[in-house]
Every structure is written in structure tokens, then in C-alpha cells.
N, C-alpha and C positions, 0 to 999 in steps of 0.2 A: 480071752480075745485071741484070735488067730494071729500068728506071726506076720502074715502078709498084710493084715489090716493095720498092725502096729508099726509097719516099716515106713515111717514118715520121712519127708525130705531132711528133716533135722537129724534123724537117726542115720539116714543114708550118709550125710556128710561126716558124721562121727565114725561110721563104719569105714568109709573110704580113707579117713585120716589114719586109721589104725591098721588097715589091712593092706598087704602088698598088692600093687596093681598087677593085673594080667599084662603080659608083654604087649598085647595089642593096644592097651590103654596107656602104656608108659611112654608118652610122647613128650619130647623136650626135657628140660631140666629146670629146677627151681632157680629163681633169681638169686645171685650171690648176695648173702646178707652177713658175711663174717664181719666181726668187729673191726678187723684190719682194713676193710674196704673203705676208701675215701668217697664221700658223697652221701646221698640220702639213703635211708633204710626204710623200705615200705613192706618188708616181710615177704612171706612166701606167696606164690600165686595161688589162686583158688583151686582146690582139688577137684571141684565140680567141672572145671574146664576139660578134664581128662575124659569125661563122658562122651565128648563130641570129637570126631576125627578132625584135626586141624586142616588136613588137606582138603576136605570137603567144604569147610567154611571158606577157606581161601579161594577155592574154585568158584563158589557161589558169589563171593565178593567180586572176583574178577569179572564175572558175567554181568552183575548188576552195575558195576562201574563202567564197563564197556557200553552197556545199554544207555546209561546216563549220558556219557560223552556223545554217543550217536544222536540222542535226542537234542542235546545242546547244540551240536553242529547243525542239525536240521533247522534250528531256530536262529542260526547265526549268533549263538551265544557262547561259543567255545573259543577261548583265547588261542591264537596261533603261536607258533614257536618264536616268532619275532616280536610278540607283544612285550612291552617293557615290564609289565607286572609278571608275566609268565617267566621271563628271564630272571627276574628278581626272586620269585618263589623257588625256581629250580636251583638257583645259586645257593639259597639258604638251605634247601634240602640236601644239596651235595655236601654241605659242611656238617649237617647233623647226622646223616646216615652212617658215617664211619664209626659212630659211637653206640650203635644200637645193638650190636651182637651180644654184648655182655648181659643185656637184659633178656634176650630171647635168641637162643642159637638158631632157631628156624629162620630168623631174619636174614641169615646168610644166603638163603635161596630165594628170597622174595624178589620179584621183578617190580621195582619201585616205579611209580608214575606220579607226576605232579602236573595238575591242570588247573585252569582258571575258567570259572563259569560266570558269564555276564548276568548278574542279578542284583537287585537291591537288598537281598537278604543279608543279614549279618550272620554268616555261616561259614564253617570250615569243617573238614573231617579227614580221617585216615581210616579206611576200611581194612579189615584183616588182609595181610599179604602186602601191605605197603602202598595202597591206592589212595593218594592224597588229592584233595580238591579244596580250593578256596573260592569264595564268591566275591565278586568285585565290591559288593556293598560293605563287607567287613574291612576291606583295605581302604576304601575311599571315605566312607562315612566316619570312621574312627581315626583316619589319618595316622595309620600305624607306622612306627619306625621299624627298621629292620630287626632291632632287638625285640620289639613287641611281636612282630610276625614270628620270630623264632620261638617265642614263648607259646604262641598258639599252635604252631606246627609241632613243637616238641610235645605239647600236651596231647594233641591228637595222635601222634605217632605212639605215644606212651600207651594209649588205649589199645592199640594194635599189639604192641609188644607184651603188655600184661594180659592179653587175650581176654579182655573184659566181655566182648561179644560172645566169645566161645563159652565163657563161664555162665553168662546169662542164659544161653541156650542149654547148657548142662543143667542149670537149676530148673529150667522149664521141663527138661526131660525127667528129672527126678520127681517133679510134681505131677506131670501128666501120665507118665508110664506107671507110677504107683506100685501096686502090689507085685507086678511081674518084674520089677527092676532087678531084684537080687539074683534071680535065676538067670536073667539075661546078662548081668554083669559077669557072672561066673563063666559063662560061655560066650559072651558077647552077642551071639545070635544076630538079630537084625537091629540092635540098639542104635548103631550109627546111622543107618538108613532111616530109622524111625525119627530120630532127632532132626536130621537135616532135611527131612521131607516136610517139616512144618511150613516151609515156604517163607521163612523170616525175611523181612525187608531190613537189611542191615542198616540202612540210613535212618530207619525209624526207631531203632533201639535206644532206650534210655538207660543211663547207668546210675548206680547208687552213689550216695555221698562218699563212701569210702573209695569207690572207683575213681571219682572225680579228684579226691585228694591225692590218690596215688598218681594219677595222670599229671596233676599240677607239679608234684615233686619230682617225678622222673623227667618230665619235660624241662623243669628248672635245671636239672643236672645236665641233660643233653645239650641244652643251649649254652650252658657255661663251658662245657668241654669244647664246644664248637666255636667259642670265642665271642658269644653274645652275652651281654650284661644281664645276669639273672634278676637284677633289681627292676628290670623292665616288667617283670611279673606283677609288681605292685602297680605301676602306672597303667599297665594293660587293664587290670581289674578295676582300677579307678575309672577308666574310660568306659568300661563295660557297665559299671554301676550307674554312671551318668546316662548312658544310652538306655538303661532299663527304667528310667523315670517315667517314660511314656508306656506304650504297649511293649511288652517284653519281646526283644528280637528272637528269632528262631534259635540262634546259637545259645542264647541264655536260657531258653525254655527248659533245656535239659542239663544246664550247668549251674549249680548253685553259686550265687555270688554274694558279695557283701563283706562286712568287716571281718567276719570269721575266716573267710577264705584268704583275705589279704594278710591276716594275722598268722595263718598257717605258713604262708610263703615267707613272711618276715622272720618267723621263728627258725626256718630252715636255711635262710640266706648264709649264716656263718658256715654251713656245711659245704656250700658250693662256691662262695666268693673266692676262697683260696685256689680252687680249680680254675676259675675264670681268670684270676690274676696271672696264672702261669700259662694260660692258653694263648695261642697266637690270635690276635685280634682279627675279627672277621672284617674284611674290607666291605665297603658299602656296595650293595648289589647295583 
């Protein structure tokens, strides 16, 4: 069998893990996971994320986010700066954002945005580069407390910090580029352009169960450090599970729910409750 034919995505991942990255691929740093660190431990970021230039994904996210806001505004569905829920969301974000840099050094350069879209959808997201949006449906239908909003926002921010979208695109690159990937890796060539020219709609990406678990736990810690009760993660998912008894809401369609998820959160509460107890309590927005 030819080497090119045998170079599967699984072998690529192993090769990447054992081989020093070219300078052009060595973007960012791994999340600190030393035993002395207080809080959750979710391990190293996916090495496949390094196949895709972070700057290009963040630029694409900014454009898609801007297009979405423009469309919402044209439909009179974009919350203005004086809207009470917009003020509330931005207040919560301002408390969370100071704690993001330890998870991803690139976050220091992100131009954070927080907006509200008028829609009955139970949905929220944070695109790469810190582009956050909530839909009115998730706030109103679930009657979320500030602590629960902070859990959702922390969860979505965590997806961006852990570069889950970038890793998904890197995995796609490894699968689709196939036999030519090794030679392109060694010299880079047009790899970055090949990957980012897929035209991926970042809002439509789905994440793996491990990605969702990471986002839950990192979000749990971010909220605790910002002074929001991490135990709200349990009540949030209880509400989500109740909402899921009928047709699954959009936000849940890509977010596994249920007893296992709640159990994961409860198991990690002892790691973040001491942080919350020392944190300055967040005033109500």
C-alpha cells in the first residue's frame, strides 16, 4: 500500500501529536492544565485546530455575524442598546470576559460583541472571535435567571475559547485533503486557503459530545469566577430537559441534554464552588 493511501485522518492526528509544528501552524498555546491550577481540567485543545489559521476563521465569523445583524435589523428584530435584555446580556458578558484569557491567549485581541435577536427560537451562540447573540425565545420561554444566563453565555464562550469550530474545520481538512496533506503540512502551501474556502456556515456547525462537555465545564468555571452561582447549571438543564419534551428546540438539537449532562456538572461543582464563594457576587443586571 502506498504511504499516501495509508495516511488516514487518524494517522494524521497521531503524526501531529508527535511531530513539532511548523512555525506557521504554531498558533496560540495549550490551555493550562497543571495540577496546581484551581478549577476544572478539560485537557489539551485539539491539535487538529492548528491546521486552520485562527485569523481567517475569526474574520469569517465577523462577516457572518455582521450579515446576521444586518438582516435582523432589516426585519426590526435586532435589540437596541437601550433594550432591558440587551443591557442585561452585556452586563453579564462584561463580568465573564475578564476571565477568558487564561483559556485562550488570542481572546485578548477579540472585539467582543453581544446582541439580542427577536425570535421565538431557544437559541444562543458565541462565534469565533467573541461574537455573542441570544434569541429572545430562550430568555423569555425559559424565564432564565441571571445565573442561568451566565451558564449559557459561559458555555457558548467556551466553544469559542476552546476553538471547537476551528478543530471541526481542521478535521474536515484532514479528511478531505487526504493524500496530499502531509506534503502540504511540511510546507503549508495553500492548506489554510483550502480549508477556509469550504464556505462553512459557522452557525450551522455541530459539536461532539466531548466538545459539549468541555463547554459545560469551562462555562461553569467562567460563571463562578464572575460571581454567578455554578449550581444554576443544574437548574438550567432541568429547564432545558422540560422544554425538550415536545419538539426539540434549536439550541438543544446540537446540545446533548439529560441526566448524564446534569451528573457531569454536579460532579464538577466541588471544583468551582470554592471559586464562587470567594468571588464578588454579581449584582442583578
